[in-house]
C-alpha positions as CSV (number, residue, x, y, z in Angstrom):
1,M,10.4,-2.8,28.0
2,T,8.8,-4.5,25.0
3,R,5.9,-6.7,25.8
4,S,6.3,-10.3,24.7
5,N,2.8,-11.7,25.4
6,F,-0.1,-9.8,23.9
7,I,-3.0,-9.9,21.3
8,F,-2.6,-7.6,18.3
9,T,-5.1,-6.8,15.6
10,S,-4.7,-5.5,11.9
11,E,-7.2,-4.9,9.2
12,S,-7.2,-5.0,5.4
13,V,-9.7,-3.9,2.8
14,S,-10.3,-5.3,-0.7
15,E,-9.7,-3.7,-4.0
16,G,-13.6,-3.0,-4.2
17,H,-13.7,-1.0,-1.0
18,P,-14.5,2.6,-1.9
19,D,-11.2,4.1,-0.8
20,K,-9.2,1.4,-2.5
21,L,-11.2,1.9,-5.8
22,C,-10.1,5.5,-5.6
23,D,-6.4,4.6,-4.9
24,R,-6.6,2.3,-7.9
25,I,-7.8,5.0,-10.3
26,S,-5.2,7.4,-8.9
27,D,-2.4,5.1,-9.4
28,A,-3.6,4.1,-12.8
29,V,-3.6,7.8,-13.9
30,L,0.0,7.9,-12.6
31,D,1.1,4.9,-14.5
32,A,-0.4,6.4,-17.7
33,F,1.7,9.5,-17.4
34,L,4.8,7.6,-16.3
35,A,4.5,5.3,-19.4
36,E,4.6,8.5,-21.5
37,E,7.3,10.2,-19.6
38,P,9.3,8.6,-16.8
39,E,9.9,12.1,-15.2
40,A,6.1,13.0,-15.2
41,R,4.9,14.8,-12.2
42,V,1.6,13.6,-10.9
43,A,-0.5,14.2,-7.8
44,A,-3.9,12.7,-8.6
45,E,-6.7,12.4,-6.1
46,T,-10.1,10.5,-6.7
47,F,-13.4,10.7,-5.0
48,A,-16.2,8.3,-5.7
49,T,-19.8,8.1,-4.5
50,T,-23.2,6.8,-6.0
51,N,-22.9,7.0,-9.7
52,R,-20.2,9.5,-9.7
53,V,-16.3,9.6,-9.8
54,V,-14.3,12.8,-9.6
55,I,-10.6,13.0,-10.3
56,G,-8.4,16.0,-9.5
57,G,-4.9,17.3,-8.8
58,E,-1.8,18.2,-10.7
59,V,0.0,16.9,-13.7
60,G,3.2,17.9,-15.2
61,L,4.9,16.9,-18.5
62,T,8.1,18.3,-20.2
63,D,6.1,18.7,-23.3
64,Q,3.1,20.6,-22.0
65,A,1.5,20.3,-25.4
66,K,0.8,16.7,-24.8
67,L,-1.1,17.3,-21.6
68,S,-4.5,17.8,-23.3
69,Q,-4.0,14.8,-25.4
70,Y,-3.5,12.6,-22.3
71,M,-6.2,14.3,-20.3
72,G,-8.6,12.8,-22.9
73,Q,-7.6,9.4,-21.6
74,I,-8.4,9.8,-18.0
75,E,-12.2,8.8,-18.3
76,Q,-11.4,5.5,-20.0
77,I,-8.7,4.7,-17.5
78,A,-11.2,5.2,-14.6
79,R,-13.8,3.1,-16.3
80,D,-11.3,0.2,-17.1
81,C,-10.5,0.2,-13.3
82,I,-13.9,0.0,-12.2
83,K,-14.7,-2.7,-14.7
84,D,-11.7,-4.7,-13.6
85,I,-12.6,-4.5,-9.9
86,G,-16.0,-5.8,-10.9
87,Y,-18.7,-3.1,-10.4
88,E,-21.7,-3.5,-12.4
89,Q,-24.4,-2.2,-9.9
90,D,-27.4,-0.3,-10.9
91,K,-25.9,2.8,-9.0
92,F,-22.4,2.2,-9.7
93,H,-21.6,0.5,-13.0
94,W,-18.4,1.0,-14.9
95,N,-20.1,1.8,-18.1
96,T,-22.6,4.4,-16.8
97,V,-20.9,6.1,-13.9
98,E,-20.4,9.9,-14.4
99,I,-16.8,10.7,-14.4
100,T,-15.4,14.3,-14.0
101,N,-11.8,15.0,-14.8
102,L,-10.4,18.1,-12.9
103,L,-6.7,17.4,-13.3
104,H,-4.7,20.4,-14.2
105,E,-1.1,21.6,-14.6
106,Q,1.4,21.4,-11.8
107,S,2.0,24.5,-9.7
108,A,5.1,26.3,-10.9
109,H,5.9,27.1,-7.2
110,I,6.0,23.4,-6.2
111,A,7.9,22.4,-9.4
112,Q,10.7,25.0,-8.6
113,G,11.5,23.3,-5.3
114,V,11.6,20.0,-6.8
115,D,13.4,20.7,-10.0
116,A,16.1,23.1,-8.6
117,G,16.9,21.8,-5.1
118,S,20.0,22.5,-3.0
119,D,23.5,21.7,-4.3
120,K,22.1,21.8,-7.8
121,D,20.3,18.5,-7.1
122,E,16.7,17.8,-7.2
123,G,14.9,18.5,-4.1
124,A,12.3,16.6,-2.2
125,G,8.8,17.1,-3.3
126,D,7.6,18.0,0.2
127,Q,8.6,17.9,3.8
128,G,7.7,15.0,6.0
129,I,8.8,11.9,8.0
130,M,8.5,8.4,6.5
131,F,8.9,5.1,8.4
132,G,9.9,1.6,7.3
133,Y,9.6,-1.6,9.3
134,A,10.6,-5.3,9.1
135,T,10.3,-8.2,11.4
136,T,11.2,-11.9,11.4
137,E,7.7,-13.1,12.4
138,T,6.8,-13.9,8.7
139,T,8.9,-15.2,5.7
140,E,8.1,-11.8,4.1
141,L,9.5,-10.0,7.1
142,M,6.2,-8.3,7.8
143,P,4.0,-8.2,10.9
144,A,1.8,-11.4,10.7
145,P,-1.7,-9.7,11.4
146,I,-1.6,-7.4,8.4
147,Q,0.1,-9.9,6.1
148,Y,-2.6,-12.6,6.7
149,A,-5.5,-10.1,6.6
150,H,-4.2,-9.1,3.1
151,A,-3.9,-12.8,2.2
152,I,-7.5,-13.5,3.1
153,L,-8.9,-10.7,0.9
154,R,-6.5,-11.5,-2.1
155,R,-7.7,-15.1,-2.1
156,L,-11.4,-14.2,-2.0
157,A,-10.8,-11.7,-4.9
158,E,-9.2,-14.4,-6.9
159,V,-12.1,-16.8,-6.7
160,R,-14.6,-14.1,-7.2
161,K,-13.1,-12.8,-10.3
162,N,-12.3,-16.3,-11.8
163,G,-15.9,-17.2,-11.5
164,T,-15.6,-19.9,-8.8
165,E,-17.6,-17.9,-6.2
166,R,-20.3,-15.9,-8.0
167,D,-22.1,-15.0,-4.9
168,L,-19.2,-12.7,-3.6
169,G,-19.1,-8.9,-4.4
170,P,-16.0,-6.6,-4.8
171,D,-16.4,-4.8,-1.4
172,A,-14.9,-6.5,1.6
173,K,-13.0,-6.1,4.8
174,S,-11.0,-8.4,6.9
175,Q,-9.6,-8.1,10.5
176,L,-7.3,-10.5,12.2
177,S,-6.4,-10.7,15.9
178,L,-3.2,-12.8,16.8
179,R,-2.1,-13.9,20.1
180,Y,1.6,-13.6,20.7
181,V,3.7,-15.6,23.2
182,D,7.4,-14.8,23.7
183,G,7.0,-12.2,20.9
184,K,6.0,-14.8,18.4
185,P,2.4,-15.3,16.8
186,V,0.9,-18.6,17.9
187,E,-3.0,-18.3,17.7
188,V,-5.6,-16.4,15.9
189,T,-8.1,-15.3,18.6
190,S,-10.6,-13.7,16.1
191,I,-11.3,-13.6,12.5
192,V,-13.6,-10.8,11.2
193,L,-14.7,-10.8,7.5
194,S,-17.4,-8.6,6.0
195,T,-17.9,-9.2,2.4
196,Q,-20.4,-7.9,-0.2
197,H,-22.7,-10.6,-1.7
198,T,-25.3,-10.8,-4.3
199,S,-28.7,-11.5,-2.5
200,E,-30.4,-10.6,0.8
201,D,-31.4,-14.2,1.1
202,Q,-27.8,-15.1,1.9
203,D,-27.2,-14.9,5.6
204,S,-24.0,-14.9,7.7
205,S,-23.8,-18.6,7.9
206,Y,-24.3,-19.0,4.2
207,I,-21.4,-16.5,3.5
208,R,-19.3,-18.2,6.1
209,G,-19.7,-21.5,4.3
210,I,-18.3,-19.9,1.2
211,V,-15.4,-18.1,2.7
212,E,-14.1,-20.3,5.5
213,P,-12.4,-22.8,3.3
214,Y,-10.4,-20.1,1.6
215,I,-9.4,-18.4,4.9
216,R,-8.2,-21.8,6.2
217,E,-6.1,-21.9,3.0
218,V,-4.0,-18.9,3.8
219,I,-3.6,-18.9,7.5
220,P,-1.2,-21.4,9.2
221,A,-3.4,-24.3,10.3
222,E,-2.1,-24.5,13.8
223,W,-3.0,-20.9,14.4
224,I,-6.8,-21.6,14.0
225,T,-8.0,-23.4,17.1
226,A,-11.3,-24.3,18.9
227,N,-11.0,-20.9,20.7
228,T,-10.8,-18.8,17.5
229,E,-13.9,-16.6,17.1
230,W,-15.4,-16.1,13.7
231,W,-17.4,-13.1,12.9
232,V,-18.4,-13.3,9.2
233,N,-20.8,-10.5,7.9
234,P,-21.8,-9.8,11.6
235,T,-24.4,-7.2,10.6
236,G,-26.3,-9.9,8.4
237,T,-26.8,-8.4,5.0
238,F,-24.2,-6.6,2.9
239,V,-25.6,-6.4,-0.7
240,I,-25.2,-2.7,-1.4
241,G,-21.4,-2.0,-1.4
242,G,-18.7,0.1,-3.0
243,P,-19.2,3.8,-3.5
244,D,-22.9,3.4,-3.7
245,G,-22.9,2.2,-0.1
246,D,-20.3,4.6,1.2
247,A,-18.1,7.4,-0.4
248,G,-14.3,6.7,-1.3
249,L,-11.3,8.9,-1.3
250,T,-7.7,8.5,-2.3
251,G,-5.3,8.1,0.6
252,R,-7.6,7.1,3.4
253,K,-6.1,3.6,4.2
254,I,-2.5,4.4,5.0
255,I,-2.3,2.0,7.8
256,V,-3.8,-0.8,5.7
257,D,-1.2,0.2,3.1
258,T,1.8,-0.2,5.4
259,Y,2.1,-2.3,8.6
260,G,-1.3,-2.6,10.0
261,G,-0.5,-0.4,13.0
262,A,2.5,-2.5,14.1
263,A,4.9,0.3,13.2
264,P,4.8,4.1,13.2
265,H,3.5,6.0,10.2
266,G,4.5,9.5,9.0
267,G,1.0,10.4,7.8
268,G,1.6,10.7,4.1
269,A,-0.4,8.5,1.7
270,F,1.1,6.9,-1.5
271,S,-1.5,6.4,-4.3
272,G,-1.6,8.9,-7.1
273,K,1.8,10.3,-6.3
274,D,4.8,10.2,-8.5
275,P,8.1,9.1,-7.0
276,T,9.5,12.6,-6.7
277,K,7.1,12.8,-3.7
278,V,9.0,11.5,-0.7
279,D,5.9,10.5,0.9
280,R,5.9,7.6,-1.4
281,S,9.5,7.0,-2.6
282,A,11.2,7.4,0.9
283,A,8.6,5.4,2.5
284,Y,9.6,2.5,0.0
285,A,13.2,3.2,0.7
286,S,12.6,3.0,4.4
287,R,11.0,-0.4,4.0
288,Y,13.7,-1.4,1.7
289,L,16.5,-0.5,4.2
290,A,14.7,-2.1,7.3
291,K,14.0,-5.3,5.4
292,N,17.7,-5.6,4.3
293,V,18.8,-4.8,8.0
294,V,16.6,-7.8,9.2
295,A,17.5,-10.1,6.2
296,A,21.2,-9.5,7.1
297,G,20.6,-10.8,10.4
298,M,21.5,-7.5,12.2
299,A,18.2,-7.5,14.1
300,D,14.9,-9.4,14.4
301,R,13.0,-6.2,14.3
302,C,13.9,-2.8,12.7
303,T,12.0,0.5,12.5
304,L,13.7,3.1,10.4
305,Q,12.7,6.7,9.9
306,L,13.8,9.2,7.2
307,A,13.0,13.0,7.2
308,Y,12.9,15.5,4.4
309,A,12.3,19.2,3.6
310,I,10.9,20.4,0.5
311,G,13.5,21.6,-2.0
312,V,16.3,19.9,0.0
313,S,17.9,16.8,-1.5
314,K,19.5,15.1,1.4
315,P,17.5,13.6,4.2
316,L,17.6,15.7,7.4
317,S,17.9,12.6,9.6
318,I,18.2,8.8,9.6
319,Y,16.9,7.0,12.7
320,V,17.0,3.2,13.4
321,D,15.5,1.3,16.3
322,T,16.0,-2.4,16.6
323,H,13.8,-2.8,19.7
324,G,16.5,-4.5,21.6
325,T,16.9,-7.2,19.2
326,G,20.0,-5.8,17.3
327,Q,23.2,-7.7,16.8
328,V,24.8,-4.4,15.8
329,P,24.4,-1.1,17.6
330,D,21.7,1.1,16.1
331,E,24.1,3.9,15.5
332,E,26.3,1.7,13.4
333,I,23.4,0.7,11.3
334,E,22.5,4.2,10.7
335,R,26.1,5.0,9.5
336,A,26.0,2.0,7.3
337,I,22.7,3.0,5.7
338,A,24.0,6.4,4.8
339,Q,27.1,4.7,3.2
340,C,25.2,2.1,1.3
341,M,22.4,4.1,-0.4
342,D,22.0,7.5,-1.9
343,L,18.9,8.8,-0.1
344,T,18.3,11.9,-2.1
345,P,15.0,11.7,-4.1
346,R,16.8,11.0,-7.4
347,G,19.1,8.5,-5.6
348,I,16.1,6.6,-4.3
349,R,14.4,6.5,-7.7
350,E,17.4,5.3,-9.5
351,H,18.4,2.8,-6.9
352,L,14.9,1.3,-6.8
353,G,13.9,2.0,-10.4
354,L,10.8,3.9,-9.5
355,N,10.2,5.9,-12.7
356,L,8.2,3.0,-14.2
357,P,4.5,2.4,-14.6
358,I,4.3,-0.1,-11.6
359,Y,2.0,1.6,-9.2
360,Q,-1.6,0.5,-10.1
361,R,-0.8,-3.0,-8.8
362,T,0.2,-1.6,-5.4
363,A,-3.3,0.0,-4.7
364,A,-4.7,-3.0,-2.9
365,Y,-3.5,-5.7,-0.5
366,G,-0.5,-3.6,0.8
367,H,2.5,-1.9,-0.6
368,F,4.8,-4.2,1.5
369,G,5.4,-7.9,2.0
370,R,4.9,-8.5,-1.8
371,D,7.3,-10.4,-4.1
372,P,9.7,-8.2,-6.4
373,E,8.5,-8.5,-10.0
374,A,10.7,-8.9,-13.1
375,D,9.4,-5.5,-14.6
376,G,10.5,-3.5,-11.6
377,G,7.3,-3.9,-9.5
378,F,7.8,-3.9,-5.7
379,S,11.6,-3.4,-6.2
380,W,11.7,-2.2,-2.6
381,E,11.1,-5.7,-1.3
382,K,14.5,-7.0,-2.8
383,T,17.1,-8.0,-0.3
384,D,20.0,-7.1,-2.5
385,L,21.6,-4.6,-0.1
386,V,22.5,-7.2,2.6
387,E,26.1,-7.8,1.5
388,A,26.9,-4.0,1.3
389,L,25.3,-3.4,4.8
390,E,27.3,-6.3,6.3
391,K,30.6,-4.8,4.9
392,A,29.7,-1.3,6.2
393,V,29.3,-2.4,9.9
């Protein structure tokens, strides 16, 4: 039986966190190749440490003669990302950091599985399981702890980058613990925020004075009570941040990227992967389907799993769990989903319009719970499948 009274915690990290900086560079590389060729194959990984960024992985273009031309742009792409995030530290500065590009041509053995899948259709780029989730506890149909943990850091990034709060640095982490009563969030029991700042003379109380008004802006006022515990820069000083303070790597924040631990995760990261990789595209499709199930009023909560095999076009399984909240049997929802959306890798890309340079913006503050954008960004957050699902059940 699902518990209805509990405390649940999720964390987020800012765009300046070392791992997120690496995600950003990997997705910027992906966008650059997709802008040139919508069917480009990219699997880009980034590593960052003091005064050093290393980019590696595989890239494939139909016209391989163009590959060396675009390889020459990689260093500037990385510098632009670092500059926009805001790193101008002595040991990690966008203009002086050493950047090594080790990207190379995609493996022919991987390409053959993707390009010539079963039934003469494109196969999945890898095997794996992907999960999607949606819940009515926020208007975005996301779990509240991760949604508001993201919102805190997004707001602090805004005021840092527009010059309102010059004492804040790019690197930050938030953590939110929410008390649930009868399955609904009612109170923040603790707020944890660690943010980089500019001087060792600035203590925890000074930083709290800066950030608290912005935190109160984004969290429902009634959730912050006299019992809410505040932990702002609990270690005291956080001046050395980013890759100078801790190494970063693409794909190490998969729970931050998804549902904050409130739902299962298949284990695959997103950033730097083109949408033929089902780690990314099928995870987006799973979120899209789960969100549309909840938006259609079929359930208050929905977890959806898809499974794939490399080189095989159709999903091996579709699984739905509405956690006892369903207005329609889970088996009927599974059948409706199979009818309403082509879940082959190509079908997903075409339905959601994923062959576009829309991924750099996903690299921080979550891939889900965002607003769909006019140019195709966050298309998986649309609820345009509701009517089709309703007709299919």
